[in-house]
C-alpha positions in Angstrom: -1.2 -20.3 -65.5 0.0 -24.1 -64.4 2.2 -24.5 -61.8 3.4 -21.3 -61.4 4.1 -19.7 -58.1 2.7 -16.5 -57.4 5.1 -13.5 -55.9 3.5 -12.2 -52.9 6.5 -9.9 -51.9 10.1 -9.2 -53.2 13.2 -8.2 -50.5 15.0 -5.9 -51.0 18.7 -6.7 -52.0 17.4 -10.0 -52.6 18.1 -12.3 -56.0 14.7 -12.0 -56.8 14.9 -8.0 -56.5 18.4 -8.1 -58.4 16.6 -9.8 -61.4 14.0 -7.4 -61.4 11.1 -10.1 -60.1 7.9 -7.7 -59.3 4.8 -9.1 -57.0 2.3 -10.6 -58.8 5.1 -12.8 -61.6 4.5 -16.2 -61.4 7.6 -18.5 -61.4 7.3 -21.1 -63.4 10.8 -22.7 -63.6 14.2 -22.5 -62.2 17.5 -23.5 -64.5 14.9 -25.3 -66.3 13.0 -27.2 -63.6 9.3 -26.6 -63.3 8.5 -25.9 -59.9 5.5 -27.8 -57.8 6.2 -25.7 -54.8 8.2 -23.2 -52.7 10.6 -26.3 -51.6 11.3 -26.7 -55.2 12.0 -22.8 -55.7 14.6 -23.2 -52.7 16.2 -26.3 -53.9 16.9 -25.5 -57.3 17.8 -21.7 -56.7 20.6 -23.0 -54.4 23.2 -22.3 -57.3 25.0 -19.5 -58.0 24.1 -18.7 -62.0 20.2 -18.5 -62.2 17.8 -18.7 -65.3 14.1 -17.9 -64.1 11.1 -18.8 -66.9 8.7 -16.0 -65.3 4.9 -15.5 -66.5 4.1 -11.7 -66.5 0.8 -10.0 -67.7 0.2 -13.4 -70.0 3.9 -13.5 -71.5 6.5 -15.9 -70.7 10.4 -14.5 -70.4 13.4 -15.8 -69.2 15.7 -13.3 -66.6 19.1 -14.3 -65.4 21.1 -13.5 -62.2 24.1 -14.2 -60.2 23.5 -15.2 -57.0 26.3 -14.6 -54.3 27.5 -16.9 -51.5 24.9 -16.5 -49.0 22.7 -13.8 -50.3 18.8 -14.7 -50.0 16.4 -15.5 -52.9 13.9 -12.9 -51.9 10.9 -14.4 -52.8 7.5 -14.6 -50.4 5.2 -16.6 -52.8 1.5 -15.9 -52.4 0.9 -20.1 -51.3 4.0 -22.5 -50.6 2.7 -25.1 -53.1 2.0 -24.3 -56.8 0.3 -27.7 -58.2 -2.2 -28.3 -56.2 -4.2 -26.9 -52.8 -2.7 -29.5 -50.7 -2.6 -33.3 -50.9 -5.6 -34.9 -49.1 -5.4 -37.4 -46.8 -6.5 -41.0 -47.7 -7.3 -42.6 -44.2 -10.1 -42.2 -41.8 -8.9 -42.5 -38.4 -11.4 -42.4 -35.9 -10.2 -39.8 -33.7 -9.9 -37.1 -37.0 -11.3 -33.9 -36.0 -12.6 -33.3 -39.3 -14.6 -36.7 -39.2 -15.8 -35.3 -36.0 -17.0 -31.7 -36.7 -20.0 -30.3 -36.4 -22.0 -29.8 -39.1 -22.5 -26.7 -41.5 -19.1 -25.4 -40.4 -17.2 -23.4 -43.3 -15.7 -26.3 -46.0 -12.1 -25.7 -45.2 -12.7 -27.1 -41.7 -13.7 -30.7 -43.7 -10.5 -30.8 -45.8 -8.6 -33.8 -44.5 -4.7 -32.7 -45.1 -1.9 -35.3 -45.1 0.9 -33.7 -46.8 4.6 -34.6 -46.7 5.8 -30.8 -47.9 3.6 -29.2 -45.2 5.6 -31.6 -43.1 8.6 -30.3 -43.9 7.8 -26.7 -44.5 5.9 -26.2 -41.1 5.9 -29.3 -39.1 2.6 -31.1 -39.3 2.1 -34.3 -39.1 1.3 -36.5 -41.9 1.1 -40.2 -41.7 3.0 -41.0 -45.1 0.3 -43.3 -46.5 -0.6 -41.5 -49.7 3.3 -41.0 -51.0 3.5 -42.1 -54.3 7.4 -43.5 -55.5 8.5 -40.0 -56.9 7.0 -38.6 -53.7 9.5 -40.8 -52.0 12.4 -40.2 -54.3 12.1 -36.4 -53.9 12.5 -36.2 -49.8 15.5 -38.2 -50.7 16.8 -36.5 -53.3 16.1 -33.0 -51.7 17.1 -34.4 -48.6 13.8 -32.9 -46.7 14.4 -33.1 -43.1 13.3 -33.8 -40.7 9.8 -34.6 -41.4 6.7 -35.1 -38.7 5.2 -38.7 -38.6 1.8 -39.6 -37.1 2.7 -43.1 -36.1 0.1 -44.2 -33.7 1.4 -47.8 -33.2 4.1 -49.5 -34.9 2.5 -52.8 -34.8 0.9 -53.4 -38.4 -2.3 -54.6 -37.7 -3.4 -52.3 -34.9 -1.8 -48.8 -37.2 -4.2 -50.0 -39.6 -7.0 -50.0 -37.0 -5.9 -46.2 -35.8 -6.1 -45.2 -39.1 -8.9 -47.3 -40.5 -6.9 -48.0 -43.5 -6.2 -51.8 -44.4 -4.0 -51.0 -47.2 -1.8 -48.6 -45.3 2.0 -49.7 -45.3 4.5 -51.0 -43.0 5.4 -47.6 -40.9 8.4 -49.1 -39.7 9.8 -49.9 -43.0 9.2 -46.1 -44.4 10.9 -45.1 -41.3 13.6 -47.4 -42.0 13.9 -46.4 -45.2 14.1 -42.3 -44.5 16.9 -43.2 -41.8 19.0 -44.9 -44.4 18.7 -41.8 -46.5 19.9 -39.8 -43.9 16.0 -38.2 -42.9 15.3 -37.8 -39.5 12.0 -38.0 -37.8 10.0 -36.3 -35.4 6.9 -39.0 -34.3 3.8 -39.0 -32.6 1.6 -41.5 -30.8 -2.1 -40.7 -30.4 -3.3 -43.0 -28.2 -7.2 -43.9 -27.6 -7.8 -46.4 -24.7 -8.2 -49.9 -25.6 -6.8 -49.4 -29.1 -3.0 -48.8 -29.1 -1.9 -48.1 -24.8 -0.5 -50.1 -22.3 1.8 -53.1 -24.6 1.1 -51.9 -27.8 2.4 -48.2 -26.6 5.4 -49.5 -25.3 6.0 -51.3 -28.5 5.5 -48.7 -30.5 8.0 -46.6 -28.1 10.6 -49.6 -27.8 10.3 -49.8 -31.9 10.9 -46.1 -32.5 13.5 -45.9 -29.8 15.9 -48.7 -31.9 15.8 -45.9 -34.8 17.0 -42.9 -32.5 19.1 -41.0 -33.4 17.2 -40.8 -37.4 13.8 -40.9 -35.1 14.4 -37.8 -32.7 11.4 -37.9 -31.0 8.1 -39.7 -30.2 5.2 -37.0 -28.9 2.7 -39.1 -26.9 -0.7 -37.0 -27.3 -4.5 -38.6 -25.6 -7.0 -38.8 -27.9 -9.3 -35.9 -28.5 -12.7 -37.0 -29.0 -16.0 -34.7 -29.4 -19.7 -34.8 -29.5 -20.0 -35.8 -33.1 -17.7 -39.2 -32.6 -19.4 -41.9 -34.1 -17.1 -44.6 -33.7 -17.7 -46.0 -30.2 -14.1 -44.9 -28.8 -14.0 -42.8 -25.5 -11.6 -40.3 -23.6 -8.9 -41.5 -20.9 -10.2 -41.6 -17.3 -8.2 -40.2 -15.0 -6.8 -43.6 -14.1 -5.7 -44.7 -17.4 -4.0 -40.9 -17.9 -1.7 -41.9 -14.9 -1.1 -45.4 -16.3 0.1 -44.1 -19.4 2.3 -41.5 -17.7 3.7 -43.7 -15.3 4.6 -45.8 -18.5 6.2 -43.4 -20.6 8.3 -41.8 -17.7 9.7 -45.0 -17.0 10.5 -45.4 -20.7 12.1 -41.4 -20.2 14.2 -42.8 -17.4 15.8 -45.4 -19.0 16.5 -43.6 -22.3 18.1 -40.7 -20.6 20.2 -43.0 -18.8 21.5 -44.2 -22.3 21.6 -41.3 -24.8 20.9 -38.4 -22.6 17.7 -37.1 -23.8 13.9 -38.0 -22.7 13.3 -38.9 -26.4 9.2 -39.6 -25.4 7.5 -36.9 -24.3 4.0 -36.3 -22.9 1.8 -33.7 -24.3 0.7 -31.0 -21.6 -3.0 -32.7 -21.6 -1.6 -35.7 -19.5 -0.1 -33.4 -16.5 -3.3 -31.2 -16.8 -6.0 -34.2 -16.9 -4.3 -35.7 -13.6 -3.1 -32.3 -11.9 0.7 -33.9 -11.9 3.4 -32.0 -12.1 4.3 -30.1 -15.4 8.2 -31.0 -16.1 10.9 -28.9 -16.4 11.9 -26.6 -19.5 14.9 -28.9 -19.6 13.4 -32.0 -19.8 12.1 -30.9 -23.7 16.0 -31.3 -24.5 15.4 -28.0 -26.4 12.8 -29.2 -29.1 10.4 -27.0 -30.7 7.0 -28.7 -30.2 4.9 -26.4 -28.9 2.8 -26.7 -31.9 1.8 -30.5 -30.9 1.0 -29.2 -27.1 4.1 -30.5 -25.9 5.4 -27.7 -23.5 3.3 -25.1 -23.7 2.1 -25.0 -20.3 5.6 -25.0 -19.1 6.7 -22.0 -20.9 3.7 -20.2 -19.6 4.3 -20.9 -16.3 8.1 -20.1 -16.9 7.3 -16.3 -18.5 5.0 -15.8 -15.4 7.5 -16.7 -13.3 9.7 -14.0 -15.2 7.2 -11.3 -15.5 6.5 -11.4 -12.0 10.5 -10.6 -11.2 10.9 -8.4 -13.5 7.3 -5.8 -13.9 4.6 -6.7 -11.6 5.6 -5.5 -8.4 2.9 -3.1 -6.5 -0.2 -1.8 -8.1 0.0 -0.4 -12.0 -0.9 3.0 -11.4 -0.6 3.1 -15.2 -3.4 0.5 -15.8 -6.1 1.7 -18.3 -8.2 -1.0 -17.3 -9.2 -1.4 -13.3 -10.2 -5.2 -13.7 -10.3 -7.7 -16.6 -11.9 -11.0 -17.1 -9.5 -13.4 -18.4 -11.2 -16.1 -20.7 -9.9 -19.9 -21.5 -11.0 -23.3 -21.9 -12.2 -25.9 -19.1 -8.7 -28.0 -19.3 -6.3 -24.4 -19.0 -8.2 -22.8 -16.3 -6.7 -24.3 -13.6 -3.3 -22.8 -14.3 -4.8 -19.5 -15.5 -6.5 -18.9 -12.3 -3.6 -19.8 -10.3 -1.2 -17.0 -11.8 -4.6 -14.6 -12.0 -4.8 -14.8 -8.5 -1.0 -14.0 -8.0 -1.1 -11.6 -10.6 -4.2 -9.9 -8.1 -2.5 -10.1 -4.9 1.0 -8.1 -6.7 -1.2 -5.8 -8.0 -4.5 -5.1 -6.4 -6.1 -5.4 -10.1 -9.0 -7.7 -9.9 -8.5 -11.1 -12.6 -11.5 -13.3 -12.9 -11.1 -16.3 -14.4 -13.9 -17.9 -17.1 -13.7 -21.3 -18.2 -15.7 -21.8 -21.0 -17.7 -24.7 -22.2 -17.5 -25.9 -25.6 -20.8 -26.4 -26.2 -20.3 -26.6 -30.5 -17.9 -29.9 -30.1 -18.8 -30.9 -26.7 -17.5 -30.9 -23.1 -14.8 -33.2 -23.4 -13.1 -30.7 -25.8 -11.4 -28.8 -23.1 -8.7 -26.7 -25.3 -8.8 -23.0 -26.0 -7.7 -23.4 -29.4 -11.1 -25.3 -30.3 -13.5 -22.7 -28.4 -16.4 -21.3 -30.8 -17.1 -18.0 -30.6 -20.9 -17.8 -29.8 -19.9 -20.0 -26.8 -17.8 -17.2 -25.3 -20.7 -14.7 -26.3 -23.5 -16.8 -24.7 -21.2 -17.7 -21.5 -20.1 -14.5 -21.0 -23.1 -12.3 -21.1 -24.6 -13.0 -18.1 -20.9 -11.9 -16.6 -19.7 -9.0 -18.6 -21.2 -6.1 -17.0 -21.0 -2.6 -19.6 -21.0 -0.4 -16.6 -17.9 -2.0 -15.3 -14.6 -1.2 -16.5 -13.2 -4.6 -17.4 -11.8 -5.8 -20.3 -12.2 -9.2 -21.6 -9.2 -10.9 -22.5 -9.7 -13.9 -24.7 -7.0 -16.6 -25.8 -5.5 -15.3 -29.1 -5.2 -19.4 -30.5 -8.7 -19.4 -30.6 -8.9 -17.2 -33.5 -5.6 -18.0 -35.3 -7.0 -17.7 -38.8 -6.7 -15.8 -41.8 -9.6 -14.1 -41.5 -9.0 -13.7 -37.5 -12.6 -15.8 -36.6 -13.0 -18.5 -34.4 -14.2 -22.2 -35.6 -17.7 -21.0 -35.9 -16.2 -17.8 -38.0 -17.3 -15.3 -35.0 -14.2 -12.7 -34.9 -13.5 -10.9 -31.6 -14.6 -7.6 -32.7 -18.1 -9.4 -33.1 -17.3 -10.5 -29.5 -16.6 -7.3 -28.5 -20.0 -5.3 -29.7 -22.0 -8.1 -28.4 -20.8 -8.1 -24.7 -20.6 -4.3 -25.2 -16.8 -4.5 -23.7 -13.3 -3.6 -25.0 -11.3 -7.2 -26.2 -7.7 -8.1 -26.1 -6.5 -11.3 -27.4 -3.3 -12.7 -25.0 -0.8 -16.2 -25.1 0.7 -14.8 -22.0 0.4 -12.7 -18.7 2.5 -10.6 -20.4 0.0 -9.5 -22.9 -2.8 -9.6 -19.8 -0.4 -7.1 -18.6 -0.3 -5.1 -21.6 -3.6 -4.8 -22.3 -3.9 -3.7 -19.0 -1.8 -0.6 -19.4 -2.6 0.1 -23.2 0.3 -1.6 -24.8 -1.8 -4.3 -26.4 -1.9 -4.2 -29.9 -4.6 -6.9 -30.5 -7.4 -4.6 -28.7 -10.5 -4.8 -30.4 -12.9 -1.9 -29.4 -17.0 -2.2 -30.0 -17.1 2.0 -30.1 -14.6 2.6 -33.5 -14.9 1.1 -37.1 -13.1 -2.3 -37.8 -9.7 -2.7 -37.9 -7.2 -5.2 -40.0 -5.2 -6.2 -37.1 -3.3 -9.7 -38.2 -3.7 -12.3 -35.7 -2.5 -15.7 -37.6 0.8 -16.4 -37.1 3.2 -17.9 -39.5 3.6 -21.6 -39.7 1.2 -23.5 -37.3 -1.1 -26.1 -38.0 -4.1 -24.9 -39.3 -4.2 -25.8 -42.8 -6.9 -22.7 -43.5 -3.7 -20.8 -43.6 -2.8 -22.4 -47.2 -5.9 -22.6 -48.5 
């Protein structure tokens, strides 16, 4: 089947249900327009009179429908794109995690994605270096806004070094072209010491700010380098991180005075590296960029404050477990440990925080989303005692994959069986409370058969969700 969107589910009462579409059907065209992806389906179905070209059991048929104003199309497709899996990246960024991955891991971890459609649909950051003329025309015609763009540097030659792509185009010209057609953009700068920091960073912020409000934001991100990095770069020192914070905060102050928003935002790592205070929730100006590491820790802290006021008062008489071991990566461990101490002081239930070192990618990788399951097993095995009542609570983000597995293919159930203890997954302290009281739905008991518990969230960043 060529360029057909395979239907996964049909919403009752929708246009799709009305016209008789079924799971398994392949939608080839709408109103005579062939479909490349779910964006085309949404765009061409925004009419009151619809004609679907559909393949069912090898037979192509035509189905006509009338769509009322506000009526849902009602099609959930198996895959967002129908023509190809995903558009590949043509850059060789030295900080690209695909190029820094450990050897002999699963195939999809080595796919470099850079698809503008996933930028529009799911907020993936893309470089715009692999777009053809018809891609630019389509972005303008279908008004695919906002887009999320990895800039790294507005200086052409520095950006080419950041991308290791000597033929990449002028990003400022591309952003101006998009702005001229009403497309808004969120941008990011991945900062590498000695490459695009200092004056280059200031220049990038200044030139992107000139495009506000077409450019809605800048996320300033510290470079992440694994032990498999081959290009001679290094992470920031604490002093360098402080310099970046000072520089960006000065820009924020000026921009907030002029426009009422911060515009340039530092991701959480900068504050955790330097032990500097987190921004307040309102300092993010209502932006939803948590998937890019911006404001996630503030959300965690605020959720814990609300939970303390509302639910965590005195001992938990209904607690199913009398203690817990909370696992995270090294960067977030101090924040989690502070919340755990406060939880224990209020409830009397001991919470032990274990910071797992990332041996698979190297100790410079300090975030929970990139932990390896085997590292968790190896470092918890000497700590977890089979006779203890403790439940082991792991970061859900470590297993945010369609198959519910970590980067090294290890599942929560595998960890539970290796440790001989039930394992729960958590994002928030509320999930920890639910795990202790038996309300957490993401619990893996080594004494029961495997359960098909969905871990992965809709959207997000993991390209493997769509492959």
